[in-house]
Residue, then its C-alpha position, 0 to 999 in steps of 0.5 A: x499499499x502506497x505510504x506517500x506523504x502529504x501534508x496533515x490536518x491539525x494535530x493533537x495540542x491543536x485542537x484541544x485549544x479549541x476546546x470542542x473535541x475529545x482529546x484522541x486515546x492514548x493508543x490510536x491501535x487499542x480496540x474499546x471492548x465496549x464498542x467493538x465485538x467480542x471476537x475482534x481483536x489485533x493479530x501480531x502484524x497489528x491488523x484487525x481480526x474478527x473470528x480469527x480472520x484478518x480484515x485483509x483477507x475479508x477485503x480481498x474476498x468480499x471487497x469494500x465496503x462491506x459490513x462484517x457480522x460477529x455471529x458468535x458475539x450476536x448469538x451470546x448477546x441474544x442468550x444474556x438477554x434471555x438469561x436476565x429475563x428468564x422464562x417468566x418475560x418474553x424477549x423480542x428482537x426488533x427486527x428493525x434493526x437488521x433482519x436477515x434469514x441467517x438472523x431469523x434462524x439465529x434467534x430461533x436456535x437462542x430461544x428469542x421471539x422477533x418483533x416485525x413491523x412490516x409486510x417484508x419483516x414479516x415476509x423474511x420472518x416467515x420464510x426463514x422458519x420462524x414460528x408465527x406464534x413467537x411474532x410480533x406485528x408493530x407498525x402506525x399504519x399496517x394495510x389490509x394486506x399486512x394484517x391479513x397475512x399477519x392473522x392467517x399465519x397466527x402470529x402471537x400478538x399484533x400491536x394495534x396503534x389507532x382506532x381505525x386499526x382496532x376495527x380493521x383487525x377485528x374484521x379481519x380476525x372475524x372474517x378468519x374465525x379467529x380472536x386475534x391476540x393484540x396489545x395496545x400501545x399507548x404513548x405515555x407522555x415520557x421524551x426520553x433523552x434522546x434525539x428528536x425524531x428517535x423519542x417515540x412516546x411524547x404525544x406530538x408524534x405519529x405512534x400509538x395512543x395518547x394515554x392523555x385525555x382518556x384515548x387509551x382508555x377508549x381504546x381498551x373499551x373497544x378493543x374488549x367490545x369486539x368479538x375478533x381481539x383477545x386484548x392481552x396487554x398494553x405496549x409502550x415504546x419510549x424512545x432510542x439509544x437510552x442509558x438512564x432508566x429513568x423514564x421507563x419508571x415513570x412510563x411503567x407507573x403511567x401504563x401501571x395507572x392504565x391497568x388498574x383503571x382498566x380492572x376498576x372498569x372491566x373487572x379485567x386484570x390484563x395479563x401482559x407490559x410490553x415495555x419496548x426496547x431502546x436500550x442504548x449502546x456505545x458507539x463511543x468510548x463516552x456511552x456507557x450502556x446497561x448490561x442485559x442482567x441490569x436492564x431485566x432487573x431494574x424494568x422487573x423491580x419497576x412493574x412490581x413497584x407499580x403494580x403492588x402500590x396499584x394492588x395488581x398482580x404483576x403482569x408478564x412483562x416483554x421487552x424489544x431489543x434490536x439495537x442492544x443486540x445486533x449494533x456491537x456485533x458488526x462494523x462496517x469496513x472501508x478502504x481510504x481513497x482521497x485524503x484532503x487536509x484543510x489547514x488549521x481545521x481537519x483532514x478530510x479522509x473519504x472513503x470508498x462508501x458513505x451515507x447509503x450505507x450509513x445514513x444515521x450520521x446525517x439524519x440523527x446527527x449520530x457519532x461513530x468511532x473510527x479506527x485505522x485497521x489494515x496496520x498498526x501506527x506509531x504517528x501522531x493522532x490528526x483530527x479527521x472527518x470520515x466522508x463517504x463519496x456521494x454528492x452531498x456535502x453531509x456525506x459524513x460517516x464519522x464526524x469528528x475523530x482521530x487517525x493516525x497522520x501517516x493515514x494513506x489512500x489504501x488503508x483499510x478502516x472500520x467503524x464499530x457498531x454499526x450492526x444496526x440500522x445501517x444496513x437496514x438503512x441503506x439506500x441506492x442513493x447515486x445509483x450505490x450498491x449496497x453491501x453485503x453482509x458477511x456472518x464471521x464465525x470461528x475462522x469462517x466467513x460467509x455472506x448472509x446478505x450478497x452485494x448488489x450488483x449492477x444488473x441488480x439496479x438495471x433490473x428494476x428499472x423497465x424504463 
């Protein structure tokens, strides 16, 4: 690989005086175990390996950009969540984070259930053999065709998101001669400490039925009155990338209050409560996520305490981790192309991907880490912005980070914690080809979602 010299951007001492950037790690070659998947390490030559395979070999075989998913880590996280909550609770993997037929099979084998929110996700789940009774179906505007398929398949629960949907699902279930198990999604007026567009429980948004004004109570009345529905509980989701449990405590208190009102009015104690997902992961060393057993204990304690105060039996708890399972298990591998130093500002490092494979930085102002992974370096750190190859000034992968000053075209760099939402939200902007997802485990790598080809693009263009 070329090591041609180029004028570097500002160094460590320069940027610290600006009072805006976090100092670089003492060792840029170090790998923070909070951020990287569990089998990631560096080999004796300094190259990053995952599942025992060096990234140079992976890049040669599968190309870049590409997502590499640590299958052993994914399975271990599934088991950790299942063990933490135990047999008296339900863990639904949120398929929107990342879903493929291989992932469905892993979930099935590791004992997790699956939450889907579209007809395509449902089709993937069923095709890969997930038992329908272990599937929950979400969505704020499910089509009649999607509901028909879910009811026909016998999904374990449909989460009702509107008054229209209560009637819609009931009529379809009656036509099929079944009683469909349902939950009502309520918005509890709790805004999680997160980005505005991924905080989903405050009332000015599209999801759920508000507790305020008695709307959720009215939704319960209607659901209980319709023969085609079996109302099993209430669902709440307060946001995403959450580290603080205080929001869950307020949410649980308000949901339990609704359950008490249902008991008092209808003489029915609903047997289940779903607290959603949204638990955060470490994208950078500054993030401090909780372990599954901590989350399980905290949520169980909150619900038990609130139910005891209301004189209710403690309902069965469900949770929906998606990002918390798959997010840390994958990284995106890029090859460095153009390097542009801006004197006194930073160095722009362009890679062969960008916002087409990771829109989250542009969409949510998300922060990521990045590392040189094809080798180690003793060069001093330089402040960089990792950008893509698309025709957008907002095409940013990592806003501000430090990489070695001898970084050169042809080097491989990797962005960790890209397992959640990156491939799911990937696009063909500028007719980019969406990258493959490669599962790596015990020295073997295999494609589970193949790279798109130009033939794929042209096949859809029937003009």
